[in-house]
CHARMM internal coordinates of N, CA and C (Angstrom, degrees):
IC EDIT
DIST 1 N 1 CA 1.4522
DIST 1 CA 1 C 1.5268
ANGL 1 N 1 CA 1 C 110.11
DIST 1 C 2 N 1.2927
ANGL 1 CA 1 C 2 N 114.26
DIHE 1 N 1 CA 1 C 2 N 143.48
DIST 2 N 2 CA 1.4519
ANGL 1 C 2 N 2 CA 120.88
DIHE 1 CA 1 C 2 N 2 CA 178.95
DIST 2 CA 2 C 1.5231
ANGL 2 N 2 CA 2 C 109.74
DIHE 1 C 2 N 2 CA 2 C -89.33
DIST 2 C 3 N 1.3285
ANGL 2 CA 2 C 3 N 116.29
DIHE 2 N 2 CA 2 C 3 N 147.29
DIST 3 N 3 CA 1.4609
ANGL 2 C 3 N 3 CA 120.31
DIHE 2 CA 2 C 3 N 3 CA 175.18
DIST 3 CA 3 C 1.5254
ANGL 3 N 3 CA 3 C 110.78
DIHE 2 C 3 N 3 CA 3 C -93.95
DIST 3 C 4 N 1.3116
ANGL 3 CA 3 C 4 N 116.69
DIHE 3 N 3 CA 3 C 4 N 9.77
DIST 4 N 4 CA 1.4622
ANGL 3 C 4 N 4 CA 121.84
DIHE 3 CA 3 C 4 N 4 CA 179.77
DIST 4 CA 4 C 1.5218
ANGL 4 N 4 CA 4 C 109.93
DIHE 3 C 4 N 4 CA 4 C -76.21
DIST 4 C 5 N 1.3383
ANGL 4 CA 4 C 5 N 117.30
DIHE 4 N 4 CA 4 C 5 N 145.88
DIST 5 N 5 CA 1.4624
ANGL 4 C 5 N 5 CA 120.15
DIHE 4 CA 4 C 5 N 5 CA -179.19
DIST 5 CA 5 C 1.5325
ANGL 5 N 5 CA 5 C 112.51
DIHE 4 C 5 N 5 CA 5 C -74.21
DIST 5 C 6 N 1.3222
ANGL 5 CA 5 C 6 N 115.40
DIHE 5 N 5 CA 5 C 6 N 148.05
DIST 6 N 6 CA 1.4614
ANGL 5 C 6 N 6 CA 121.04
DIHE 5 CA 5 C 6 N 6 CA 174.60
DIST 6 CA 6 C 1.5160
ANGL 6 N 6 CA 6 C 113.66
DIHE 5 C 6 N 6 CA 6 C 79.18
DIST 6 C 7 N 1.3120
ANGL 6 CA 6 C 7 N 114.72
DIHE 6 N 6 CA 6 C 7 N -173.14
DIST 7 N 7 CA 1.4566
ANGL 6 C 7 N 7 CA 121.95
DIHE 6 CA 6 C 7 N 7 CA 178.88
DIST 7 CA 7 C 1.5246
ANGL 7 N 7 CA 7 C 109.31
DIHE 6 C 7 N 7 CA 7 C -64.22
DIST 7 C 8 N 1.3445
ANGL 7 CA 7 C 8 N 117.24
DIHE 7 N 7 CA 7 C 8 N 141.76
DIST 8 N 8 CA 1.4632
ANGL 7 C 8 N 8 CA 119.78
DIHE 7 CA 7 C 8 N 8 CA -174.62
DIST 8 CA 8 C 1.5255
ANGL 8 N 8 CA 8 C 114.54
DIHE 7 C 8 N 8 CA 8 C -123.64
DIST 8 C 9 N 1.3281
ANGL 8 CA 8 C 9 N 118.71
DIHE 8 N 8 CA 8 C 9 N -4.85
DIST 9 N 9 CA 1.4602
ANGL 8 C 9 N 9 CA 121.00
DIHE 8 CA 8 C 9 N 9 CA -178.95
DIST 9 CA 9 C 1.5259
ANGL 9 N 9 CA 9 C 109.90
DIHE 8 C 9 N 9 CA 9 C -148.38
DIST 9 C 10 N 1.3427
ANGL 9 CA 9 C 10 N 115.82
DIHE 9 N 9 CA 9 C 10 N 143.57
DIST 10 N 10 CA 1.4588
ANGL 9 C 10 N 10 CA 121.94
DIHE 9 CA 9 C 10 N 10 CA -176.37
DIST 10 CA 10 C 1.5229
ANGL 10 N 10 CA 10 C 111.36
DIHE 9 C 10 N 10 CA 10 C -132.96
DIST 10 C 11 N 1.3318
ANGL 10 CA 10 C 11 N 119.21
DIHE 10 N 10 CA 10 C 11 N 65.69
DIST 11 N 11 CA 1.4714
ANGL 10 C 11 N 11 CA 120.96
DIHE 10 CA 10 C 11 N 11 CA -179.37
DIST 11 CA 11 C 1.5262
ANGL 11 N 11 CA 11 C 113.11
DIHE 10 C 11 N 11 CA 11 C -63.44
DIST 11 C 12 N 1.3139
ANGL 11 CA 11 C 12 N 117.13
DIHE 11 N 11 CA 11 C 12 N -23.67
DIST 12 N 12 CA 1.4634
ANGL 11 C 12 N 12 CA 121.22
DIHE 11 CA 11 C 12 N 12 CA -179.75
DIST 12 CA 12 C 1.5243
ANGL 12 N 12 CA 12 C 113.14
DIHE 11 C 12 N 12 CA 12 C -68.44
DIST 12 C 13 N 1.3298
ANGL 12 CA 12 C 13 N 118.16
DIHE 12 N 12 CA 12 C 13 N -10.70
DIST 13 N 13 CA 1.4642
ANGL 12 C 13 N 13 CA 121.49
DIHE 12 CA 12 C 13 N 13 CA -178.01
DIST 13 CA 13 C 1.5224
ANGL 13 N 13 CA 13 C 113.75
DIHE 12 C 13 N 13 CA 13 C -91.33
DIST 13 C 14 N 1.3338
ANGL 13 CA 13 C 14 N 117.85
DIHE 13 N 13 CA 13 C 14 N -6.79
DIST 14 N 14 CA 1.4629
ANGL 13 C 14 N 14 CA 120.36
DIHE 13 CA 13 C 14 N 14 CA 176.23
DIST 14 CA 14 C 1.5321
ANGL 14 N 14 CA 14 C 108.34
DIHE 13 C 14 N 14 CA 14 C -61.59
DIST 14 C 15 N 1.3392
ANGL 14 CA 14 C 15 N 115.88
DIHE 14 N 14 CA 14 C 15 N 130.26
DIST 15 N 15 CA 1.4563
ANGL 14 C 15 N 15 CA 121.25
DIHE 14 CA 14 C 15 N 15 CA -178.18
DIST 15 CA 15 C 1.5246
ANGL 15 N 15 CA 15 C 113.94
DIHE 14 C 15 N 15 CA 15 C 94.42
DIST 15 C 16 N 1.3267
ANGL 15 CA 15 C 16 N 117.44
DIHE 15 N 15 CA 15 C 16 N -7.28
DIST 16 N 16 CA 1.4697
ANGL 15 C 16 N 16 CA 122.21
DIHE 15 CA 15 C 16 N 16 CA 179.42
DIST 16 CA 16 C 1.5300
ANGL 16 N 16 CA 16 C 110.24
DIHE 15 C 16 N 16 CA 16 C -92.80
DIST 16 C 17 N 1.3179
ANGL 16 CA 16 C 17 N 116.20
DIHE 16 N 16 CA 16 C 17 N 166.09
DIST 17 N 17 CA 1.4585
ANGL 16 C 17 N 17 CA 122.22
DIHE 16 CA 16 C 17 N 17 CA 174.54
DIST 17 CA 17 C 1.5286
ANGL 17 N 17 CA 17 C 109.54
DIHE 16 C 17 N 17 CA 17 C -63.30
DIST 17 C 18 N 1.3336
ANGL 17 CA 17 C 18 N 116.94
DIHE 17 N 17 CA 17 C 18 N 135.15
DIST 18 N 18 CA 1.4554
ANGL 17 C 18 N 18 CA 121.55
DIHE 17 CA 17 C 18 N 18 CA -175.93
DIST 18 CA 18 C 1.5127
ANGL 18 N 18 CA 18 C 114.75
DIHE 17 C 18 N 18 CA 18 C -61.28
DIST 18 C 19 N 1.3198
ANGL 18 CA 18 C 19 N 117.66
DIHE 18 N 18 CA 18 C 19 N -43.37
DIST 19 N 19 CA 1.4618
ANGL 18 C 19 N 19 CA 120.42
DIHE 18 CA 18 C 19 N 19 CA 179.89
DIST 19 CA 19 C 1.5197
ANGL 19 N 19 CA 19 C 111.18
DIHE 18 C 19 N 19 CA 19 C -66.28
DIST 19 C 20 N 1.3265
ANGL 19 CA 19 C 20 N 116.30
DIHE 19 N 19 CA 19 C 20 N -40.43
DIST 20 N 20 CA 1.4667
ANGL 19 C 20 N 20 CA 120.39
DIHE 19 CA 19 C 20 N 20 CA 176.80
DIST 20 CA 20 C 1.5273
ANGL 20 N 20 CA 20 C 110.12
DIHE 19 C 20 N 20 CA 20 C -64.36
DIST 20 C 21 N 1.3380
ANGL 20 CA 20 C 21 N 116.52
DIHE 20 N 20 CA 20 C 21 N -41.38
DIST 21 N 21 CA 1.4580
ANGL 20 C 21 N 21 CA 121.44
DIHE 20 CA 20 C 21 N 21 CA 179.31
DIST 21 CA 21 C 1.5269
ANGL 21 N 21 CA 21 C 110.63
DIHE 20 C 21 N 21 CA 21 C -62.36
DIST 21 C 22 N 1.3225
ANGL 21 CA 21 C 22 N 117.41
DIHE 21 N 21 CA 21 C 22 N -42.69
DIST 22 N 22 CA 1.4634
ANGL 21 C 22 N 22 CA 120.99
DIHE 21 CA 21 C 22 N 22 CA 178.99
DIST 22 CA 22 C 1.5292
ANGL 22 N 22 CA 22 C 110.43
DIHE 21 C 22 N 22 CA 22 C -60.71
DIST 22 C 23 N 1.3138
ANGL 22 CA 22 C 23 N 117.21
DIHE 22 N 22 CA 22 C 23 N -40.24
DIST 23 N 23 CA 1.4662
ANGL 22 C 23 N 23 CA 120.86
DIHE 22 CA 22 C 23 N 23 CA 178.23
DIST 23 CA 23 C 1.5217
ANGL 23 N 23 CA 23 C 110.94
DIHE 22 C 23 N 23 CA 23 C -63.79
DIST 23 C 24 N 1.3352
ANGL 23 CA 23 C 24 N 116.94
DIHE 23 N 23 CA 23 C 24 N -40.41
DIST 24 N 24 CA 1.4680
ANGL 23 C 24 N 24 CA 120.89
DIHE 23 CA 23 C 24 N 24 CA 178.25
DIST 24 CA 24 C 1.5275
ANGL 24 N 24 CA 24 C 110.01
DIHE 23 C 24 N 24 CA 24 C -63.44
DIST 24 C 25 N 1.3238
ANGL 24 CA 24 C 25 N 116.54
DIHE 24 N 24 CA 24 C 25 N -46.69
DIST 25 N 25 CA 1.4676
ANGL 24 C 25 N 25 CA 121.30
DIHE 24 CA 24 C 25 N 25 CA 179.84
DIST 25 CA 25 C 1.5239
ANGL 25 N 25 CA 25 C 110.26
DIHE 24 C 25 N 25 CA 25 C -55.45
DIST 25 C 26 N 1.3177
ANGL 25 CA 25 C 26 N 116.66
DIHE 25 N 25 CA 25 C 26 N -50.34
DIST 26 N 26 CA 1.4589
ANGL 25 C 26 N 26 CA 120.51
DIHE 25 CA 25 C 26 N 26 CA -177.72
DIST 26 CA 26 C 1.5191
ANGL 26 N 26 CA 26 C 112.63
DIHE 25 C 26 N 26 CA 26 C -67.94
DIST 26 C 27 N 1.3394
ANGL 26 CA 26 C 27 N 117.29
DIHE 26 N 26 CA 26 C 27 N -29.24
DIST 27 N 27 CA 1.4657
ANGL 26 C 27 N 27 CA 119.20
DIHE 26 CA 26 C 27 N 27 CA 178.51
DIST 27 CA 27 C 1.5289
ANGL 27 N 27 CA 27 C 111.49
DIHE 26 C 27 N 27 CA 27 C -77.01
DIST 27 C 28 N 1.3387
ANGL 27 CA 27 C 28 N 117.23
DIHE 27 N 27 CA 27 C 28 N -26.51
DIST 28 N 28 CA 1.4589
ANGL 27 C 28 N 28 CA 120.58
DIHE 27 CA 27 C 28 N 28 CA -178.14
DIST 28 CA 28 C 1.5235
ANGL 28 N 28 CA 28 C 113.21
DIHE 27 C 28 N 28 CA 28 C -92.49
DIST 28 C 29 N 1.3469
ANGL 28 CA 28 C 29 N 117.90
DIHE 28 N 28 CA 28 C 29 N -13.29
DIST 29 N 29 CA 1.4613
ANGL 28 C 29 N 29 CA 121.59
DIHE 28 CA 28 C 29 N 29 CA 175.06
DIST 29 CA 29 C 1.5202
ANGL 29 N 29 CA 29 C 107.91
DIHE 28 C 29 N 29 CA 29 C -144.88
DIST 29 C 30 N 1.3008
ANGL 29 CA 29 C 30 N 116.17
DIHE 29 N 29 CA 29 C 30 N 102.33
DIST 30 N 30 CA 1.4691
ANGL 29 C 30 N 30 CA 121.50
DIHE 29 CA 29 C 30 N 30 CA -175.78
DIST 30 CA 30 C 1.5245
ANGL 30 N 30 CA 30 C 112.92
DIHE 29 C 30 N 30 CA 30 C -70.21
DIST 30 C 31 N 1.3371
ANGL 30 CA 30 C 31 N 117.64
DIHE 30 N 30 CA 30 C 31 N -6.66
DIST 31 N 31 CA 1.4576
ANGL 30 C 31 N 31 CA 122.02
DIHE 30 CA 30 C 31 N 31 CA -178.02
DIST 31 CA 31 C 1.5244
ANGL 31 N 31 CA 31 C 113.44
DIHE 30 C 31 N 31 CA 31 C -89.42
DIST 31 C 32 N 1.3447
ANGL 31 CA 31 C 32 N 117.98
DIHE 31 N 31 CA 31 C 32 N -3.73
DIST 32 N 32 CA 1.4675
ANGL 31 C 32 N 32 CA 119.88
DIHE 31 CA 31 C 32 N 32 CA -174.10
DIST 32 CA 32 C 1.5243
ANGL 32 N 32 CA 32 C 112.88
DIHE 31 C 32 N 32 CA 32 C -120.12
DIST 32 C 33 N 1.3297
ANGL 32 CA 32 C 33 N 114.19
DIHE 32 N 32 CA 32 C 33 N 158.09
DIST 33 N 33 CA 1.4594
ANGL 32 C 33 N 33 CA 123.00
DIHE 32 CA 32 C 33 N 33 CA 168.23
DIST 33 CA 33 C 1.5206
ANGL 33 N 33 CA 33 C 106.33
DIHE 32 C 33 N 33 CA 33 C -113.02
DIST 33 C 34 N 1.3090
ANGL 33 CA 33 C 34 N 116.58
DIHE 33 N 33 CA 33 C 34 N 125.96
DIST 34 N 34 CA 1.4651
ANGL 33 C 34 N 34 CA 121.66
DIHE 33 CA 33 C 34 N 34 CA 178.81
DIST 34 CA 34 C 1.5266
ANGL 34 N 34 CA 34 C 108.67
DIHE 33 C 34 N 34 CA 34 C -93.31
DIST 34 C 35 N 1.3238
ANGL 34 CA 34 C 35 N 115.58
DIHE 34 N 34 CA 34 C 35 N 130.73
DIST 35 N 35 CA 1.4585
ANGL 34 C 35 N 35 CA 121.76
DIHE 34 CA 34 C 35 N 35 CA -176.68
DIST 35 CA 35 C 1.5233
ANGL 35 N 35 CA 35 C 108.40
DIHE 34 C 35 N 35 CA 35 C -120.28
DIST 35 C 36 N 1.3354
ANGL 35 CA 35 C 36 N 116.47
DIHE 35 N 35 CA 35 C 36 N 118.60
DIST 36 N 36 CA 1.4648
ANGL 35 C 36 N 36 CA 121.55
DIHE 35 CA 35 C 36 N 36 CA -179.66
DIST 36 CA 36 C 1.5173
ANGL 36 N 36 CA 36 C 109.02
DIHE 35 C 36 N 36 CA 36 C -85.37
DIST 36 C 37 N 1.3453
ANGL 36 CA 36 C 37 N 115.64
DIHE 36 N 36 CA 36 C 37 N 126.89
DIST 37 N 37 CA 1.4630
ANGL 36 C 37 N 37 CA 121.92
DIHE 36 CA 36 C 37 N 37 CA -179.27
DIST 37 CA 37 C 1.5172
ANGL 37 N 37 CA 37 C 110.40
DIHE 36 C 37 N 37 CA 37 C -137.52
DIST 37 C 38 N 1.3363
ANGL 37 CA 37 C 38 N 115.52
DIHE 37 N 37 CA 37 C 38 N 146.81
DIST 38 N 38 CA 1.4633
ANGL 37 C 38 N 38 CA 119.74
DIHE 37 CA 37 C 38 N 38 CA 174.07
DIST 38 CA 38 C 1.5262
ANGL 38 N 38 CA 38 C 108.84
DIHE 37 C 38 N 38 CA 38 C -68.34
DIST 38 C 39 N 1.3281
ANGL 38 CA 38 C 39 N 116.05
DIHE 38 N 38 CA 38 C 39 N 135.37
DIST 39 N 39 CA 1.4580
ANGL 38 C 39 N 39 CA 121.13
DIHE 38 CA 38 C 39 N 39 CA -179.90
DIST 39 CA 39 C 1.5211
ANGL 39 N 39 CA 39 C 110.25
DIHE 38 C 39 N 39 CA 39 C -53.93
DIST 39 C 40 N 1.3182
ANGL 39 CA 39 C 40 N 116.77
DIHE 39 N 39 CA 39 C 40 N 130.75
DIST 40 N 40 CA 1.4537
ANGL 39 C 40 N 40 CA 121.87
DIHE 39 CA 39 C 40 N 40 CA -179.46
DIST 40 CA 40 C 1.5148
ANGL 40 N 40 CA 40 C 114.48
DIHE 39 C 40 N 40 CA 40 C 98.81
DIST 40 C 41 N 1.3259
ANGL 40 CA 40 C 41 N 117.82
DIHE 40 N 40 CA 40 C 41 N -9.40
DIST 41 N 41 CA 1.4579
ANGL 40 C 41 N 41 CA 121.09
DIHE 40 CA 40 C 41 N 41 CA 178.10
DIST 41 CA 41 C 1.5269
ANGL 41 N 41 CA 41 C 109.49
DIHE 40 C 41 N 41 CA 41 C -64.22
DIST 41 C 42 N 1.3383
ANGL 41 CA 41 C 42 N 118.54
DIHE 41 N 41 CA 41 C 42 N 131.57
DIST 42 N 42 CA 1.4703
ANGL 41 C 42 N 42 CA 120.09
DIHE 41 CA 41 C 42 N 42 CA 177.54
DIST 42 CA 42 C 1.5326
ANGL 42 N 42 CA 42 C 110.31
DIHE 41 C 42 N 42 CA 42 C -65.63
DIST 42 C 43 N 1.3235
ANGL 42 CA 42 C 43 N 115.39
DIHE 42 N 42 CA 42 C 43 N 135.98
DIST 43 N 43 CA 1.4689
ANGL 42 C 43 N 43 CA 121.13
DIHE 42 CA 42 C 43 N 43 CA 178.49
DIST 43 CA 43 C 1.5203
ANGL 43 N 43 CA 43 C 109.11
DIHE 42 C 43 N 43 CA 43 C -137.19
DIST 43 C 44 N 1.3124
ANGL 43 CA 43 C 44 N 115.07
DIHE 43 N 43 CA 43 C 44 N 162.46
DIST 44 N 44 CA 1.4582
ANGL 43 C 44 N 44 CA 120.82
DIHE 43 CA 43 C 44 N 44 CA 174.34
DIST 44 CA 44 C 1.5277
ANGL 44 N 44 CA 44 C 109.23
DIHE 43 C 44 N 44 CA 44 C -64.38
DIST 44 C 45 N 1.3194
ANGL 44 CA 44 C 45 N 117.46
DIHE 44 N 44 CA 44 C 45 N 148.38
DIST 45 N 45 CA 1.4598
ANGL 44 C 45 N 45 CA 120.64
DIHE 44 CA 44 C 45 N 45 CA -175.19
DIST 45 CA 45 C 1.5294
ANGL 45 N 45 CA 45 C 112.65
DIHE 44 C 45 N 45 CA 45 C -103.12
DIST 45 C 46 N 1.3292
ANGL 45 CA 45 C 46 N 117.73
DIHE 45 N 45 CA 45 C 46 N 6.12
DIST 46 N 46 CA 1.4550
ANGL 45 C 46 N 46 CA 119.99
DIHE 45 CA 45 C 46 N 46 CA 177.92
DIST 46 CA 46 C 1.5288
ANGL 46 N 46 CA 46 C 110.01
DIHE 45 C 46 N 46 CA 46 C -70.76
DIST 46 C 47 N 1.3200
ANGL 46 CA 46 C 47 N 116.45
DIHE 46 N 46 CA 46 C 47 N 150.18
DIST 47 N 47 CA 1.4636
ANGL 46 C 47 N 47 CA 121.53
DIHE 46 CA 46 C 47 N 47 CA -179.81
DIST 47 CA 47 C 1.5115
ANGL 47 N 47 CA 47 C 109.17
DIHE 46 C 47 N 47 CA 47 C -93.18
DIST 47 C 48 N 1.3386
ANGL 47 CA 47 C 48 N 115.82
DIHE 47 N 47 CA 47 C 48 N 130.79
DIST 48 N 48 CA 1.4644
ANGL 47 C 48 N 48 CA 121.27
DIHE 47 CA 47 C 48 N 48 CA 178.66
DIST 48 CA 48 C 1.5098
ANGL 48 N 48 CA 48 C 109.61
DIHE 47 C 48 N 48 CA 48 C -136.75
DIST 48 C 49 N 1.3193
ANGL 48 CA 48 C 49 N 116.15
DIHE 48 N 48 CA 48 C 49 N 132.18
DIST 49 N 49 CA 1.4633
ANGL 48 C 49 N 49 CA 121.62
DIHE 48 CA 48 C 49 N 49 CA 179.77
DIST 49 CA 49 C 1.5255
ANGL 49 N 49 CA 49 C 112.60
DIHE 48 C 49 N 49 CA 49 C -71.80
DIST 49 C 50 N 1.3254
ANGL 49 CA 49 C 50 N 117.63
DIHE 49 N 49 CA 49 C 50 N -14.74
DIST 50 N 50 CA 1.4617
ANGL 49 C 50 N 50 CA 120.03
DIHE 49 CA 49 C 50 N 50 CA -176.00
DIST 50 CA 50 C 1.5270
ANGL 50 N 50 CA 50 C 113.15
DIHE 49 C 50 N 50 CA 50 C -103.04
DIST 50 C 51 N 1.3421
ANGL 50 CA 50 C 51 N 117.22
DIHE 50 N 50 CA 50 C 51 N 14.99
DIST 51 N 51 CA 1.4652
ANGL 50 C 51 N 51 CA 119.74
DIHE 50 CA 50 C 51 N 51 CA -176.15
DIST 51 CA 51 C 1.5263
ANGL 51 N 51 CA 51 C 110.70
DIHE 50 C 51 N 51 CA 51 C -131.41
DIST 51 C 52 N 1.3346
ANGL 51 CA 51 C 52 N 114.22
DIHE 51 N 51 CA 51 C 52 N 138.39
DIST 52 N 52 CA 1.4679
ANGL 51 C 52 N 52 CA 121.42
DIHE 51 CA 51 C 52 N 52 CA 173.41
DIST 52 CA 52 C 1.5181
ANGL 52 N 52 CA 52 C 107.70
DIHE 51 C 52 N 52 CA 52 C -132.12
DIST 52 C 53 N 1.3367
ANGL 52 CA 52 C 53 N 116.39
DIHE 52 N 52 CA 52 C 53 N 119.98
DIST 53 N 53 CA 1.4651
ANGL 52 C 53 N 53 CA 120.21
DIHE 52 CA 52 C 53 N 53 CA 173.14
DIST 53 CA 53 C 1.5236
ANGL 53 N 53 CA 53 C 107.72
DIHE 52 C 53 N 53 CA 53 C -82.34
DIST 53 C 54 N 1.3218
ANGL 53 CA 53 C 54 N 116.57
DIHE 53 N 53 CA 53 C 54 N 131.98
DIST 54 N 54 CA 1.4683
ANGL 53 C 54 N 54 CA 122.53
DIHE 53 CA 53 C 54 N 54 CA 174.14
DIST 54 CA 54 C 1.5252
ANGL 54 N 54 CA 54 C 106.10
DIHE 53 C 54 N 54 CA 54 C -111.94
DIST 54 C 55 N 1.3280
ANGL 54 CA 54 C 55 N 116.13
DIHE 54 N 54 CA 54 C 55 N 101.94
DIST 55 N 55 CA 1.4669
ANGL 54 C 55 N 55 CA 122.51
DIHE 54 CA 54 C 55 N 55 CA -174.97
DIST 55 CA 55 C 1.5148
ANGL 55 N 55 CA 55 C 110.68
DIHE 54 C 55 N 55 CA 55 C -85.33
DIST 55 C 56 N 1.3449
ANGL 55 CA 55 C 56 N 116.46
DIHE 55 N 55 CA 55 C 56 N 125.63
DIST 56 N 56 CA 1.4637
ANGL 55 C 56 N 56 CA 121.37
DIHE 55 CA 55 C 56 N 56 CA -177.98
DIST 56 CA 56 C 1.5283
ANGL 56 N 56 CA 56 C 110.98
DIHE 55 C 56 N 56 CA 56 C -124.91
DIST 56 C 57 N 1.3316
ANGL 56 CA 56 C 57 N 115.66
DIHE 56 N 56 CA 56 C 57 N 158.98
DIST 57 N 57 CA 1.4636
ANGL 56 C 57 N 57 CA 121.29
DIHE 56 CA 56 C 57 N 57 CA 175.65
DIST 57 CA 57 C 1.5289
ANGL 57 N 57 CA 57 C 110.18
DIHE 56 C 57 N 57 CA 57 C -88.73
DIST 57 C 58 N 1.3267
ANGL 57 CA 57 C 58 N 116.97
DIHE 57 N 57 CA 57 C 58 N -170.70
DIST 58 N 58 CA 1.4698
ANGL 57 C 58 N 58 CA 121.65
DIHE 57 CA 57 C 58 N 58 CA -178.66
DIST 58 CA 58 C 1.5219
ANGL 58 N 58 CA 58 C 113.31
DIHE 57 C 58 N 58 CA 58 C -63.17
DIST 58 C 59 N 1.3200
ANGL 58 CA 58 C 59 N 117.24
DIHE 58 N 58 CA 58 C 59 N -16.31
DIST 59 N 59 CA 1.4644
ANGL 58 C 59 N 59 CA 121.90
DIHE 58 CA 58 C 59 N 59 CA -179.57
DIST 59 CA 59 C 1.5282
ANGL 59 N 59 CA 59 C 112.56
DIHE 58 C 59 N 59 CA 59 C -101.08
DIST 59 C 60 N 1.3308
ANGL 59 CA 59 C 60 N 116.69
DIHE 59 N 59 CA 59 C 60 N 4.99
DIST 60 N 60 CA 1.4602
ANGL 59 C 60 N 60 CA 120.70
DIHE 59 CA 59 C 60 N 60 CA 179.08
DIST 60 CA 60 C 1.5138
ANGL 60 N 60 CA 60 C 114.20
DIHE 59 C 60 N 60 CA 60 C 80.13
DIST 60 C 61 N 1.3349
ANGL 60 CA 60 C 61 N 116.67
DIHE 60 N 60 CA 60 C 61 N 18.74
DIST 61 N 61 CA 1.4618
ANGL 60 C 61 N 61 CA 121.70
DIHE 60 CA 60 C 61 N 61 CA -178.08
DIST 61 CA 61 C 1.5362
ANGL 61 N 61 CA 61 C 109.29
DIHE 60 C 61 N 61 CA 61 C -98.92
DIST 61 C 62 N 1.3261
ANGL 61 CA 61 C 62 N 116.19
DIHE 61 N 61 CA 61 C 62 N 134.42
DIST 62 N 62 CA 1.4603
ANGL 61 C 62 N 62 CA 121.94
DIHE 61 CA 61 C 62 N 62 CA -179.06
DIST 62 CA 62 C 1.5323
ANGL 62 N 62 CA 62 C 110.04
DIHE 61 C 62 N 62 CA 62 C -63.85
DIST 62 C 63 N 1.3459
ANGL 62 CA 62 C 63 N 115.99
DIHE 62 N 62 CA 62 C 63 N 127.53
DIST 63 N 63 CA 1.4648
ANGL 62 C 63 N 63 CA 120.91
DIHE 62 CA 62 C 63 N 63 CA -176.62
DIST 63 CA 63 C 1.5266
ANGL 63 N 63 CA 63 C 113.57
DIHE 62 C 63 N 63 CA 63 C -110.70
DIST 63 C 64 N 1.3388
ANGL 63 CA 63 C 64 N 117.88
DIHE 63 N 63 CA 63 C 64 N -12.59
DIST 64 N 64 CA 1.4569
ANGL 63 C 64 N 64 CA 122.57
DIHE 63 CA 63 C 64 N 64 CA 177.99
DIST 64 CA 64 C 1.5191
ANGL 64 N 64 CA 64 C 108.87
DIHE 63 C 64 N 64 CA 64 C -137.94
DIST 64 C 65 N 1.3094
ANGL 64 CA 64 C 65 N 116.35
DIHE 64 N 64 CA 64 C 65 N 149.95
DIST 65 N 65 CA 1.4630
ANGL 64 C 65 N 65 CA 119.52
DIHE 64 CA 64 C 65 N 65 CA 179.17
DIST 65 CA 65 C 1.5386
ANGL 65 N 65 CA 65 C 110.18
DIHE 64 C 65 N 65 CA 65 C -63.07
DIST 65 C 66 N 1.3203
ANGL 65 CA 65 C 66 N 117.62
DIHE 65 N 65 CA 65 C 66 N 120.12
DIST 66 N 66 CA 1.4637
ANGL 65 C 66 N 66 CA 119.43
DIHE 65 CA 65 C 66 N 66 CA 175.56
DIST 66 CA 66 C 1.5220
ANGL 66 N 66 CA 66 C 109.68
DIHE 65 C 66 N 66 CA 66 C -62.46
DIST 66 C 67 N 1.3345
ANGL 66 CA 66 C 67 N 116.37
DIHE 66 N 66 CA 66 C 67 N 140.17
DIST 67 N 67 CA 1.4599
ANGL 66 C 67 N 67 CA 120.50
DIHE 66 CA 66 C 67 N 67 CA 177.85
DIST 67 CA 67 C 1.5164
ANGL 67 N 67 CA 67 C 109.82
DIHE 66 C 67 N 67 CA 67 C -151.10
DIST 67 C 68 N 1.3229
ANGL 67 CA 67 C 68 N 115.16
DIHE 67 N 67 CA 67 C 68 N 153.59
DIST 68 N 68 CA 1.4599
ANGL 67 C 68 N 68 CA 121.36
DIHE 67 CA 67 C 68 N 68 CA 178.79
DIST 68 CA 68 C 1.5098
ANGL 68 N 68 CA 68 C 109.22
DIHE 67 C 68 N 68 CA 68 C -60.76
DIST 68 C 69 N 1.2970
ANGL 68 CA 68 C 69 N 116.29
DIHE 68 N 68 CA 68 C 69 N 140.83
DIST 69 N 69 CA 1.4629
ANGL 68 C 69 N 69 CA 120.38
DIHE 68 CA 68 C 69 N 69 CA 177.36
DIST 69 CA 69 C 1.4659
ANGL 69 N 69 CA 69 C 110.44
DIHE 68 C 69 N 69 CA 69 C 159.82
END
COOR INIT
IC SEED 1 N 1 CA 1 C
IC BUILD
């Protein structure tokens, strides 16, 4: 379990448009910034309660459940 405030995972967004998914994430947890990235993009590995990666494919579709981290 995460000690981060608010909702921390959005499995229901897999298969949705990445930009739309990011908006949902930010509307459901005011403590985070959702960042849309192409799957496989190198990112920092530090854990942050205020960040959610939204991983998308070449068509902008979410391929992994967005989660705080």
